[in-house]
N, C-alpha and C positions, 0 to 999 in steps of 0.2 A: 328335451323335455318338450312337453306342448300343452296348452292350459285346454280343461275340457269343463263345459257347465252341464250340469244334471240337475232334471228336477225327478223328485219322488213323489207317489202319491201314498198314502199311509193312512190306517184306522187309527184315529187317537186315541193311543195307548202309552201308558207310564213306560219309558224305557226304550222308546222308538230310536231316540238320538244318541244313547248308547250304543245299542246293537249296531245301528249303521255306522259309525265311527268304530267301532271294534272291527267289523269287517272291512273297512279301508284300511284300517292300521295291518291288518294280516298282509295286506299285497304291500305295504312299505309305501301307498301311496300318502303324498301331503296333501291336506285342506287347506286352500288358501282362504278363503269364505264361506261363511255357511248363512244362511237365512231359514231361520225355521217360523212358520204360518199353523194354523189351526189344524189343518188335514194335508197341508204341502211341505215340503223340504226343498231347498236351493244349494248346492254344492258349488264350488269351481275348486278345481284339483288339478294337480301336476301328474300326468302320464308320461310314461317314455312314448318317444317317438315312433318306435316299431314294435313290432309282436301283437297280440289279443289282448295286452293284459287290462284295456278296458272294458273288451266283450265280455271277457271272463268276469271282471267286476261287477258288470251290471247285472250279468247272469246270476251271481251270486247273492247281489241284495234283491233279487227280485223272489230268491229263495226264502227269504225274512217274511215270516207268517203276517208280521204289521203292514207290509209293504205290498201296494194294490199294481204299482207300474211306476217305471223306469224310462226316462226319456233324455234326450239331449236335445239342449237349447240355446240359445245366442248368449243372453246375458240374463242375470241375475235381477229379479225384479227391483231390489233396495238400489243396484247400481245405476240401472235405467233410470230409476227416479232422481237421483245423484245428478247422472248426464241432464237430464232435462231441467232441474233447476239449475244446475251451471249456466245452460244456454240461458236461462231466463235472466240471471241475475246479471249476467254477461251483456244481456239487451238494452239495461236500465241504465240512463242516462247517469244517475246518481250514485257514487261511490258507495257499497256496501262490505260492510266487515262484522260477520258473526263472532261474537265473544261466549267462551264458555263461564261456567260457574267461578272458575277461578281466575277470570280476568284475562285469558288468553285468545288470541285472535285464531280463529279455527276454519274461518273462510274469507275470501278476499274474489272480491268480482272485477273484473278488467277494469272499470271506470275508476275504481279506487287506486289500483296500482298507476293508471294515469294522472289521478290528482297530487297522489303522494310521490309519483314518480321514483317507484321502486318496483321490482318484481316482486311476484306474490309468494314467493319460495325464502325471500328475505323478512318478510315479516310473519308468516305462518308459525304459529305456536311460540310467537313472542307477546310478552305482556303488554296489553294496549297503552298503559302510561308509557309504557320506554317509547313505542313508537309515537303517538300523540303528544308526549311528553306533557299530560295532563293528568294529574289525579284525579281532579274533581269530576273528570268523566265517567268514571266508575261509582259515582251516586246511584246513578239508576240499577247498578247490579246489587247494591248495599239496600236499596230501600224501594225499588220498582217504579220511582216518581223518574219519568221521559224528560227530556228537553229538549227544546224545538230552537232551530236556527241561531246559534253560538257561534260567534266568529273567534275564527283561530288562525294565528298566523306561527309557521314553524322556519325557523332561520336556520336553513342548511348551511354548509361551507360554499356552495358553489351555486344555491336559489334559495329562493322563499317561496314558501308555499302559503296559499291564504286561501281558505275554505270556509264555508258555515257548515257545522257540524250538527247533528239530531241524534235521539237515541228512543227505543222503544225496549220494555222486558219481554224476555220469554220467559212464558212461566209452565209448569207442567199442569195435568187436570187437578191438581189437589191446589193451585194457586201459590205454590213454591216457586222462587225465580232461578231457573237452570242458566239462565245467560240474557245476554242481550244483542240488540241490533244497532251498530253505529251505521248511519247515512252520513255521505260527504257531498257537497255541491260546491263546486268550483266558483270563486267570487267572480271571475270572469266570466261565466256563464250567466252568474244572476243579474250581473248588470247589461248583458246584451238582453237575456230574458226581459226586464225591465224597459230597456232601451225600446223591443220592437213592443211591448204592450202599451207604451204610455203612445204611441204612433207620435213621434217626433214629427215635425213639419217636414217634408223631404223637398228641398228647395235642389236647382239643378240649374246649370249655367243658361238651357233654355228657359228659365223663368225669368232671365233679367232682361227687360223689354228694353229694346230701341236698339235702332241700326245706323246711328253715326258712327263716322270713323273712328273718333275719339273714343266712344264706349266699347266698340268692337275691338279695338288695340288693348284696351285694358282687360277685357274679356278673354281673350286671346294668351296676353301673359298669366292671367290668373290659372288657365286651364294648364298651361305647362308647367306653375309653379304647384298645381293640385298633385302632380303624380310623384312628388319627393316628401320627404320629412322636414324638410326646412323651416323655420319659423318665419312667419309673415307678419308684416306691420301693415295694415290698411290704412292710407290715411285720405282724409276728403272731410268736406262739410257734414255738420248736422244734418241728417235727411237724405243723406243720397244714396244709403243703401248698402253700407259697409256691414253689418251683420248680414245680408242676400246674401255678398260674397262667400263670407267666413264660410256660411250654409252649403254654399254652389261648391267652392274648394273642398269643403270635408267629403261632400257625396261623390265628387270627382277622386277622390282619393282609393288608395287601397283600404284605409279604414272606414269605410263608407256603410260596413255592416255594424261598426262600432257606436258608442253615444258621442252625441254632440251638447257639450255642455255650456251653454252661454253664461257669462257673468259680467254684470253690470260693476265695474270697478268704483262709480260714485252713486252707485244707489245703497250703501252701507257704511256705518260709519265704520273707521279703522279697525277698531277692537273687534269687531261683529264680524267685519271682512277676514280677519286673519284667520279665526275658526272655521269660517265656511269655506274658505281655499283651501287649508291645510288640515283643517279636521282636529280633535282634541282627544285627549288619552281620558281613560277613568278616574274621574276624582280630579280632573283640571281644575275646575271651579265652581262654585257654587250653584247646583241647578243643571249640573253636565249629565247627560245622559248615562245610566248605568252601562259600564263597558268601554263609553267612549263612540266617538263618531266619527267614521272617515270622511276628511274634505272633499271639493270638487275636484282637485287634481287626482284621488284615488278614485272618486266616482266616474270620473273619465275613463278610467280603465288604458284601452288602446285606441280609445277615439282620440277625440281633439276637445280641447277646451278654448273656448273663444273669450279673451279680456279684452272687453268692450270699455271705451274711456278710461285707457291703461294712464295715461297723463293725468288723471285724479289722485292716482296710489299716494299715499305718504311716502316719507323718506324714507322711514323705518320698514313698512311693507315693503318697498322698493329693493331695500337690502336683502330681505328673507326669499323673496320671488327672485332676486338674481343667483341665491345659492341654489333655488330649486331647479332653475333653467341649467346650471352650471352642472350640479350632480345628480341630475334624473331622479331624485329623492326628495320626498317631503318628511319632516318632523312634526307631527300633530302637538297643540298647543298641549304643554305638562310633561310631555315625553321625553323618553332619552333615546330612544330609537329612531333611527330612520328607514321610510319604508319606500323601497325604489318604484319609480312611475315609468310609465311607457306611453306618454299621450303627445299628441302633436300640440303645439303651441301657435295660435294664432290671435295677433292683438290690434288693436283700434284705436284711433285716437281724431278728434279733430282739433286738436291743440299746436301750435306751433310749437313743435319739441324740441327743435333744435334750441331755437330762443330759451327755451325750459331749460335746457342743458348749459347756457350760457349762463344762466340768472342763478342758476345752482338747486333748483328745483325741482329736476329730474336727474338722475344719475347719470353720468357718463357711460359708466360700464354698462347697465343696464340697456342702455340706447344702443349703443351697439350688439350688444347679444339680442336685442328683438329686431333690430333693424337689417336682418339678413336679407330677405326680401322685400322692398318697400313698393307697396302695389298704389298709385294715387286714381281715387275715383272721382270721375270730373262732377264737378256740380251740374245742375240743370241750366243754369243760364248758358253755359259754355255748350250744352246740346240743344240747343231750343227746336232740331229738327225731330227731336224724340218726343214733343209734347203732344201732338195728336196721335200717334201709337200710344203711351202713356194712359192719355185723357181718356179714352175711348175704351183703353184695358178697365181702367178704374169704373168708367162706367158701367160697363157690361156687370164687373162684379157686385156693385153696390146697387143695381137698380133691382136684383133678385135679393136682397138682403131688405130692402124697403119695401118691396113687392109692386114695383113700378113699370109701368110700360112704358118707357123713355126710348126712341127710335134713336137718337144721335145728340150732338151739337152743332148749333147752327154755327155758318161761317164768321158771323161777327161775335159770338162768344169764343169761337176758337182763336180769333184774331187777339181777341182780351189776352185769353192764354198765353200766345206767344210772345206777347209784348211786355208782359210781367216780369221781374228781374229775378223771383222766386229764392228769397235769401232762406225759405225752409226746406228747398230740393223737393225731392220726389215725396217727400212726407208732407209739405203742404200742399203740393199738386192734388193729391189723395184727399185731403182735407176739403179743398176748395170743392172739387169734384163732389164728394159726400153732400156736401152742403147745398150745392145747387140740385143734386139729385131730390134732397129734402125739399125743396123749395118751389122746384118744377112743378108748374100747373100745367101745363099742357105734355106733349109727348116728345118734345125737342128741347134742348136746353137752351134759354137766350142768355143775351149780354146780360139782362136784368138780373139774372139769376148766379152770376158769376160774382161772388163776393170774397175778397181778399181780406187777409188780415191786416186791415186798414192800420189799427192801433198799434198793431205789434211792430213799433218803431223805435230804430235806436236813438238813446238819448245822447249819443256821441256827434249824431247829426245838428244838433243845437249848439252855436257857437258859443263857448265860455271865454273865447278871448274879449282883451279890452279890462280886465278886471272885474269888481263886483257887479251883479245884477239883479235888478228887482225881479221877485217871482211873478209879478206881474207880466213882465217883460220877457220872460221864459215861458210864459204859458201862451203868449201872442204869436212867438217864436212856432210854438208846438201847432196853436190851432193853424196858421197859417201852412204847414207842413200835410195837416190832415185836409184842409179844401184842397190844396193842389191834388193828393192823391183821389180824392173823390171827384172833382170836376175832370180830372184828367180821364177816368173810367165813364163817367157820365154824359159830361160835355151839355148838361142841362141844369140849370139853377134848380128847377121842380123836380128833378128825378136826385139831385143831391140833398135837397130838403127832405126831400121822403126817406133818405139812404140813411140820415144824419137825426131823424124824428125831431127836425125845428121846421118853425113856418117858411113859407116863402120870404116873405119879408125878412125876416132875421137871417137867412142867406145871402139876400141880396145886400144887407147892412155890413155882412161880413166880407163879401166879395169885394164892395167899393172898401172897406176898410184897409185893404190886404192887396188892393189893386190888381187883382185876377180876374178882371171883367174879359179879358182877353182869350180867357181858357173856356168860355162860353160858346158854345156853338162848333167849335172844334173837332 
């Protein structure tokens, strides 16, 4: 048997379909499908491979008084439209389910098969509530009210399906609801879209400025580690660029197209940080968002989460974080089920974390969990040969921001930068250059524009030995420290007085008081 498709043109008369059907039946031919329009009829029929049966049928149909022509065509129009619609639906990135008036799924596109992780033939003609396991989804079918971006999770025996669902009713020309369309959006694709649209800073290893052997060796270690999924612990003083390294590791990893989620563990109180990290369930606490909220671990998706200042976590949160890292799953606050995660963890600290472990303020088991690959970022004082490169890099960046034409840094100013100890590291250097750019009067930054954070001194530098001390004595010690710093920079009592905002006589008196005359003119 073979399939033949024919088109019959006819006069619009009552009974024409019955007449045509009668003729076809008289030849024992089966009609597979039939489409009737105002003055045309299309039929798909089964005829024998041999003989002239089809030609005889065509001739007999032409003898009918209502029929004006009979011709062979390739496909029935409604079937052509159905195929076109299928191609259109399969080209859409969102999953699409078409539901009939009874709540059964009558059409499924390729994206829906991918999101739901099953073939179309396994869900076609099944009730929607059986497939998506949510009776509330049929509310659109009952009321005609659509919903948008409803978060859904299907826990299957071998996988977990996480997506957003939206709906629209299908109505006839009288406004009656005859079905609905449900769209599905994979949660990982939504996260990637948000990541791309928010234009996160793209930092690579080429953005890490410096040619010192110490820094280059650290960068090479980080490059090697980036290719794996191992947990990294970045160690280094405040201001050394730990987040810069974390972002560069992320961009050099296979996860670079996915989100990078930075978290400052010291910025939020423990109670709030827990819900931010792990999320919360619907009704978890007063004021909780309806439907709950995913935490930052879930938001990272298949990307990277950066836990900065991890040494500041409370012991309670350390326990919960340890479980997350061990099980690769998070339990939202107020929830009973765990949600699997697949993000890489990079942590950072400027604390002596080994000392914290010995003192009991940081869990030893968490320490070993995050200290898989430690990377020590050198402080600026140990790579002073990088200071000219960094200083000029910041100068070129900052002069555009303040709209000043500054050509460079004088040798005297650069010498001052190279002699400074930089307790605040690269961050302090950037601040000093920005301050100098703002203060600069000419087109070259001179030594008078280089002003360090003189007053940000550590009180541990003052001796507390020998028992009790009077406040006046402690203030004298601090005053002497300030004078030493200012005179070492300016080597002039007049410039020191101008910097400190006191008279020349006052500064001379204080220099004599503290026996610091040897610093003048040096």
